[in-house]
C-alpha positions in Angstrom: -26.9 13.2 2.9 -25.5 10.3 0.8 -22.4 8.4 -0.2 -21.6 7.0 -3.7 -18.9 4.6 -4.6 -16.6 5.0 -7.6 -13.8 2.6 -6.8 -12.8 -0.2 -4.4 -16.3 -1.6 -4.8 -16.1 -5.4 -5.2 -12.4 -4.9 -6.0 -9.3 -3.7 -4.1 -8.1 -0.8 -6.1 -9.3 2.6 -7.1 -10.6 3.7 -3.7 -12.9 6.7 -4.2 -16.1 7.7 -2.4 -18.2 10.8 -2.9 -20.1 12.2 0.1 -22.8 14.7 -0.5 -24.3 16.9 2.3 -26.5 19.7 1.1 -24.5 21.6 -1.5 -21.2 20.3 -0.3 -19.3 17.5 -2.1 -16.2 15.8 -0.6 -14.2 12.8 -1.7 -12.7 10.1 0.5 -9.6 9.0 -1.4 -9.0 9.1 -5.2 -6.9 6.1 -6.1 -5.7 4.4 -9.3 -7.2 1.3 -10.6 -4.5 -1.4 -10.8 -4.2 -4.9 -12.2 -5.0 -5.9 -15.8 -4.7 -3.6 -18.8 -8.5 -3.4 -18.8 -8.5 -2.3 -15.2 -5.8 0.3 -15.8 -7.5 1.6 -18.9 -10.3 2.9 -16.6 -7.9 5.5 -15.2 -8.0 7.3 -18.5 -11.8 7.6 -18.5 -13.5 10.8 -17.3 -14.6 10.9 -13.7 -18.3 10.0 -13.2 -18.7 13.3 -11.4 -17.6 16.8 -12.1 -14.2 17.3 -10.3 -14.7 21.1 -10.4 -17.7 20.7 -8.1 -15.7 18.8 -5.4 -15.1 21.0 -2.4 -12.3 18.9 -0.7 -10.6 15.6 -0.6 -9.8 13.6 2.5 -7.0 11.1 1.8 -6.7 8.0 4.1 -3.1 7.2 3.1 -0.4 7.5 0.5 -0.7 4.1 -1.3 -1.3 4.6 -5.1 -4.6 2.7 -5.1 -5.9 5.5 -2.7 -4.0 8.5 -3.9 -3.0 7.8 -7.5 -5.8 9.7 -9.4 -5.3 12.9 -7.5 -3.2 14.5 -10.3 -6.0 13.5 -12.8 -8.6 15.1 -10.5 -6.7 18.4 -10.5 -6.2 18.2 -14.3 -9.9 17.8 -14.6 -10.8 20.9 -12.7 -10.6 20.2 -8.9 -9.2 23.2 -7.1 -9.9 22.5 -3.4 -7.7 21.4 -0.5 -6.5 17.8 0.1 -6.3 16.7 3.8 -4.2 13.9 4.9 -1.8 13.0 7.7 1.5 14.9 7.7 3.5 11.6 7.1 1.2 10.6 4.3 1.8 14.0 2.6 5.6 13.3 2.5 5.0 9.7 1.3 2.7 11.0 -1.4 5.5 13.2 -2.7 7.6 10.0 -3.4 4.8 7.7 -4.6 3.0 10.2 -6.9 6.3 11.3 -8.4 7.3 7.7 -9.1 3.8 6.9 -10.6 4.1 10.0 -12.8 7.6 9.0 -13.9 6.4 5.5 -14.9 3.5 7.1 -16.8 5.9 9.3 -18.7 8.2 6.4 -19.5 5.2 4.2 -20.7 4.1 7.1 -23.0 7.6 7.5 -24.3 7.9 3.8 -25.2 4.5 3.7 -26.8 5.2 6.9 -28.8 8.4 5.4 -30.2 6.3 2.5 -31.5 3.6 4.9 -32.8 6.2 7.1 -34.6 7.4 4.1 -36.6 3.8 3.3 -37.6 3.0 7.0 -38.4 0.4 7.2 -35.6 -0.4 10.2 -33.4 1.5 10.4 -30.2 -0.3 9.9 -26.8 0.1 11.9 -23.6 1.1 10.3 -20.3 -1.8 9.8 -17.8 -0.1 12.6 -15.8 3.4 14.1 -15.4 5.8 14.7 -12.6 4.7 18.4 -12.7 1.1 17.3 -12.2 2.2 15.3 -9.2 4.0 18.3 -7.7 0.8 20.4 -8.0 -1.0 17.8 -5.8 1.5 18.0 -3.0 1.2 21.8 -2.9 -2.6 21.3 -2.3 -2.0 18.8 0.5 -2.5 19.9 4.1 -0.8 17.7 6.6 -2.7 17.0 9.8 -2.0 15.2 13.2 -4.0 12.3 14.5 -6.8 13.5 16.6 -6.8 17.0 15.1 -10.4 18.1 14.6 -10.9 20.0 11.4 -14.1 21.8 10.4 -14.4 22.0 6.7 -17.7 23.7 6.7 -20.5 24.1 9.3 -22.0 20.9 8.0 -18.8 18.8 7.8 -16.0 18.2 10.3 -13.6 15.3 10.6 -10.5 13.9 12.3 -7.9 11.3 11.5 -7.0 8.3 13.7 -4.1 5.9 13.4 -4.9 2.9 11.2 -1.6 1.1 11.7 -1.3 0.1 8.0 1.6 2.1 6.8 3.2 5.3 8.1 0.6 8.0 8.3 -2.3 5.7 7.4 -5.6 6.9 8.8 -9.0 5.9 9.9 -11.3 8.9 9.1 -14.1 10.0 11.4 -16.6 12.4 9.8 -19.5 14.2 11.3 -22.2 15.3 8.8 -25.1 17.7 9.6 -28.1 18.2 7.3 -31.7 19.2 8.0 -31.1 19.2 11.7 -29.7 15.7 11.8 -26.1 14.8 12.6 -24.6 11.5 11.5 -21.1 10.1 12.2 -19.4 8.0 9.6 -16.2 6.1 10.3 -14.1 5.0 7.3 -11.5 2.4 8.3 -9.1 3.2 5.5 -6.8 0.2 5.1 -6.6 -1.3 8.6 -3.3 -2.6 9.8 -2.6 -6.1 10.9 -2.2 -6.0 14.7 1.3 -6.4 16.1 3.1 -5.9 12.7 6.6 -4.4 13.2 7.2 -0.7 13.7 3.7 0.8 13.8 1.1 0.9 16.5 -2.1 -1.2 16.3 -5.2 0.5 14.7 -6.9 2.9 17.1 -10.1 1.7 18.7 -13.3 3.8 18.1 -16.5 3.1 20.0 -19.2 5.3 18.5 -20.5 5.8 15.0 -23.7 5.6 13.0 -22.1 4.1 9.9 -18.9 2.2 9.5 -17.2 1.8 6.0 -14.7 -0.9 6.3 -12.1 -2.5 4.0 -12.3 -6.3 3.5 -9.1 -7.2 1.6 -8.7 -10.3 3.7 -12.3 -10.6 4.9 -12.5 -14.3 4.1 -9.3 -15.6 5.7 -6.8 -15.3 8.6 -3.0 -14.7 8.4 -0.5 -17.2 9.9 1.0 -16.1 13.3 3.9 -13.7 13.1 6.0 -16.1 15.3 5.8 -18.7 12.5 6.9 -16.2 9.9 9.9 -15.2 12.0 10.9 -18.8 12.4 10.6 -19.3 8.6 12.7 -16.3 7.7 15.4 -17.6 10.1 15.3 -21.0 8.5 15.7 -19.6 5.0 18.7 -17.5 6.0 20.3 -20.6 7.6 19.7 -22.7 4.5 21.1 -20.0 2.2 24.2 -19.7 4.3 24.8 -23.4 4.1 24.3 -23.3 0.3 26.7 -20.5 -0.2 24.6 -18.3 -2.5 22.8 -15.0 -2.3 19.3 -14.1 -1.0 17.0 -12.0 -3.1 14.1 -10.2 -1.5 11.7 -8.3 -3.9 9.9 -5.9 -1.6 7.5 -2.9 -1.8 9.3 0.4 -1.1 6.7 1.6 1.4 6.1 -0.5 4.5 7.4 -3.9 3.6 11.0 -2.9 3.1 11.1 -1.1 6.5 9.5 -4.1 8.2 12.2 -6.4 6.8 15.0 -4.1 8.0 13.3 -3.9 11.4 13.1 -7.7 11.6 16.8 -8.0 10.5 17.8 -5.6 13.3 15.7 -7.3 15.9 17.0 -10.8 15.0 20.5 -9.8 14.0 22.2 -12.2 16.3 19.6 -15.0 16.2 19.8 -15.1 12.4 23.6 -14.7 12.3 23.3 -11.8 10.0 26.9 -10.7 10.7 27.9 -13.4 8.1 26.0 -11.4 5.4 26.2 -8.1 3.6 22.7 -6.6 3.3 22.0 -4.3 0.4 19.0 -2.0 0.1 19.0 -1.5 -3.7 16.1 0.9 -4.3 16.4 4.7 -4.3 12.6 4.9 -3.6 12.8 2.6 -0.6 15.8 4.5 0.7 13.9 7.8 0.5 10.9 6.1 2.1 13.0 4.8 4.9 14.3 8.3 5.5 10.7 9.4 6.0 10.0 6.5 8.4 13.0 7.7 10.4 11.6 11.2 10.5 8.3 10.2 12.0 9.5 8.1 15.0 6.7 9.5 17.1 4.4 7.1 15.2 6.3 4.0 16.2 5.1 1.4 18.7 7.0 1.1 22.0 9.1 -1.9 21.0 10.4 -0.2 17.9 11.2 3.0 19.8 13.2 1.0 22.2 15.1 -0.9 19.5 15.8 2.1 17.3 16.8 4.4 20.2 17.1 7.4 18.0 19.3 5.6 15.5 19.0 4.8 11.8 18.9 1.4 10.3 22.5 1.7 9.2 23.4 2.3 12.8 21.7 -0.8 14.1 22.5 -3.0 11.1 26.3 -2.8 10.8 26.5 -4.5 7.4 23.6 -2.6 5.7 24.7 -0.9 2.5 22.5 1.6 0.6 22.7 1.3 -3.2 21.5 4.6 -4.6 23.0 4.8 -8.1 22.7 2.4 -11.1 26.5 1.9 -10.9 26.2 0.7 -7.3 23.4 -1.6 -8.2 25.3 -3.1 -11.1 28.3 -3.9 -8.8 26.0 -6.2 -6.9 25.7 -8.5 -9.9 29.3 -9.5 -9.4 28.7 -10.9 -5.9 28.3 -14.7 -6.1 27.6 -15.4 -2.4 27.0 -13.8 1.0 24.7 -11.0 -0.2 21.1 -10.3 0.9 19.6 -7.9 -1.7 16.4 -6.1 -1.1 15.1 -4.4 -4.2 11.9 -3.4 -6.0 9.6 -4.0 -7.6 7.7 -6.1 -5.0 6.1 -8.3 -7.6 9.2 -8.5 -9.8 7.5 -6.7 -12.7 10.2 -4.0 -13.0 12.9 -2.2 -11.2 16.3 -3.4 -10.1 15.1 -6.8 -8.8 14.8 -8.0 -12.4 18.5 -7.5 -13.0 19.3 -9.5 -9.8 17.0 -12.3 -11.0 18.8 -12.4 -14.3 22.1 -12.9 -12.5 20.9 -15.3 -9.7 17.7 -17.1 -10.4 19.4 -19.8 -12.5 21.7 -20.6 -9.6 20.7 -23.5 -7.3 22.5 -21.8 -4.4 20.3 -18.7 -4.6 17.3 -18.3 -2.4 14.4 -16.0 -3.3 12.3 -14.8 -0.4 8.8 -13.6 -1.5 7.5 -11.4 1.3 4.4 -9.7 -0.2 1.3 -10.3 -2.3 1.9 -11.4 -5.9 -0.9 -10.6 -8.3 -1.9 -12.8 -11.2 0.1 -12.3 -14.3 3.3 -11.0 -12.5 6.7 -12.5 -12.6 6.6 -12.9 -8.8 3.3 -14.8 -9.0 4.8 -17.1 -11.7 7.7 -17.9 -9.4 5.4 -18.6 -6.4 3.4 -20.9 -8.6 6.5 -23.0 -9.5 7.5 -21.6 -12.9 10.6 -23.4 -14.2 11.4 -20.6 -16.6 10.7 -16.9 -16.7 11.1 -14.2 -19.3 13.4 -11.2 -18.7 13.8 -8.6 -21.5 12.8 -11.1 -24.1 15.2 -13.8 -22.8 14.1 -17.1 -21.3 15.9 -17.8 -18.0 15.8 -21.1 -16.2 14.6 -21.1 -12.5 16.8 -23.2 -10.3 16.8 -21.0 -7.2 15.0 -22.0 -4.0 11.7 -20.1 -3.9 10.2 -19.3 -0.4 6.8 -17.7 0.1 6.8 -16.0 3.5 3.3 -15.4 4.9 2.2 -13.4 7.9 3.7 -10.0 7.0 0.5 -8.6 5.5 -0.1 -4.9 6.3 -3.9 -5.6 6.2 -6.0 -6.9 9.0 -7.4 -10.4 8.4 -10.9 -11.6 9.1 -10.3 -11.9 12.8 -8.6 -8.5 13.0 -11.4 -6.8 11.0 -14.1 -8.3 13.3 -12.1 -7.5 16.4 -11.8 -3.8 15.4 -15.4 -3.5 14.4 -16.7 -5.2 17.6 -15.4 -2.3 19.7 -18.2 -0.1 18.4 -21.2 0.2 20.7 -24.6 -0.7 19.4 -23.3 -2.4 16.2 -23.5 0.4 13.7 -24.5 -0.3 10.1 -21.6 -1.7 8.1 -20.6 -0.9 4.5 -18.0 -3.2 3.0 -15.4 -1.8 0.5 -11.9 -2.6 -0.8 -12.3 -6.4 -1.2 -12.8 -8.9 -4.0 -16.3 -10.4 -4.2 -15.1 -13.6 -2.5 -13.5 -11.7 0.4 -16.6 -9.5 0.9 -19.0 -12.4 0.7 -16.9 -14.3 3.3 -16.9 -11.4 5.7 -20.7 -10.8 5.1 -21.4 -14.4 6.0 -19.1 -14.2 9.1 -21.0 -11.1 10.4 -24.3 -12.8 9.6 -23.3 -15.7 11.7 -22.7 -13.3 14.6 -26.1 -11.7 14.0 -24.7 -8.3 14.9 -25.6 -5.8 12.3 -26.9 -5.0 8.8 -24.1 -5.4 6.3 -24.1 -3.6 2.9 -21.7 -4.3 0.0 -20.5 -1.3 -1.9 -21.1 -1.6 -5.6 -19.7 0.7 -8.3 -21.8 3.8 -8.8 -24.0 2.6 -6.0 -25.6 5.1 -3.6 -26.5 4.8 0.1 -28.7 7.4 1.9 -26.9 8.0 5.2 -30.0 9.4 6.9 -31.7 5.9 6.8 
């Protein structure tokens, strides 16, 4: 009975863990490595195990750093079932199709260059057809639904409160007459974020595998974030320009719409036309509306079986490229929410081209911006950015809005873990080294439990 780590080990992407019990092999997650070109090149490398020997996959949630290598797993010989929450199954359909489309486009662009040089064409990492095959293998479950995979393995999903359908995974393993319970946190939600319920409390386990994305820091209070958003909207109204919001399609966009609805009068949003300019975010929002049974009580009361267009009278959905291009003619009074969340692609780049040089424009950064992205350059105070080979001056007002993270911070992680009785052994995953070290020291100061840091290809005997 052992667990091996093949991703999200001293890093935050590529979540993938292999559990072995007797002759059975199951994976927890199978995500893409993201970041630099070197990081992403790892996705093309063969799996460090035989996919054909994997019996099943349990997927904690739909984010690509947890699900994005599933098409590759199937291409490499995996034929078993994939278990996830029913909402995650639907989100995976959107996210994996989008990931596949981007892979196909990248290969197409690269092959045009290769053709001019007389070089051999490359294949995309995977195709949209590959992504569809994954969805056909996915089995959607409810929270709290006990599933017996085999006599030696059973599991259930619990609400992680991170994005719609995100799950904590409780697994019971039996070998040589011994039974051990392992609890994988998945990505734990930040308590009291909009729309979703807080992560479920679990009290018993032998081992806890926990994410540590923000293991070394704490988020600012949500009340301060709300005040800051209101201030930005007020300033932008006085300046007479537009507000641009680059936002991730899954989770962050829906949270922004929720906050706009909740504070519609307070923020005087009747003065603005709000445009959701992202087909992917629109489709994701439709899925969020389909699973209202997963909302917290406050959101259920606010939504009252209505859609966002019902409770936001001046919300417009821009589905087509033609509708998106029309927005570039608007000089003031528009709030435009568009992807990508880090300004690396998508429709937001077009809106930056038409607005970022305008002193009356306000850009609201509402999510994490990785090093090397256009969004990060703007956060760091860049005076010029490059868009399609053109240098564009940055004169807009740049606002970095903290406090909207979908991940628990150091306090939230400890609070969730401290509910376990008898301080089970703790394995840290899904965090940069600095974050993991910070949380390790934090736990050490509490003198609560033995803490282990997952390392790539590292192995832990769960019977110890």
